[in-house]
C-alpha positions, 0 to 999 in steps of 0.5 A: 461507511467509515474507515472504522466500519470497514476495518471492523468488517474485516473481523466478520470477513476473517476467512475471505481476508485470510484467503486473499492475502494468503493466496497472493504469495502462493499464487505468485509461487505457483505461477513462477513454477508454471512459467519457469524460465519464461517468467520474464516473457510477455504474458507472465510478466503482466500476470506478476504485475497484476499480482503485485498491484493486487497486494500493493494497494491494500498494503499501502493503505495499511501502511497509511493506517499505521502511520496515521494511527501512530503519528496523529492519534498515538494509537497502541499498535497492540490494540489494532486489528491485525488483519487490517494493519499488518496482514497486507504488509506481510503479504506484500513482503512475501509476495515481492520476495517470491516474485523477485526470486522468479523474475527481476522486478525491473522487468515487471511492467508498472513496477517503477510507477508503483515505487514512484507512487509509494515515494509520492505517498510517503512525501505527501504523508510527511508533509501532512504530518509536518503541517499538523505538527506546526499546529495548523488547526484550522484544517485538523480537528481530528477528522479523518476526512480532513486528513484525506483531503489535505493528503490528496491535495499534497499528493497531487502537488507532489505528483505533478511537481515530481513529474515536471521535475523529472521531465 
């Protein structure tokens, strides 16, 4: 299955996709209401952590699709699938705003790792983009799999480099 086939499946699975991304902010609001002032205690902060990861991973993928489409293929964002490109990011923003009103994001376990992950992804994407712009065409012949391979290699290099640098 290619990325395009996966994105086109979202048109077929319209209702489950809308339910998933629409329910995450609502569930976080509901859990915040149930937890009340105990939201920063042990079971609740792990529930909020799970919700953040459940919304962040698809949103990061959508962010990558947007950047890839804009910078590598000059895709018109008016012609792309809204469910695949924008709904996860909108859901992420609403979910993070709701959870941050309930509990400080610094108290959520793993949130600093998620922020670090997003930083490393952005650095690796920018490095991949710069490599492509300096016309290193032996890697980039328009294949998304080649892009993913170079991106994964740069991601690992940046991740290991930042880990060594910050220790």
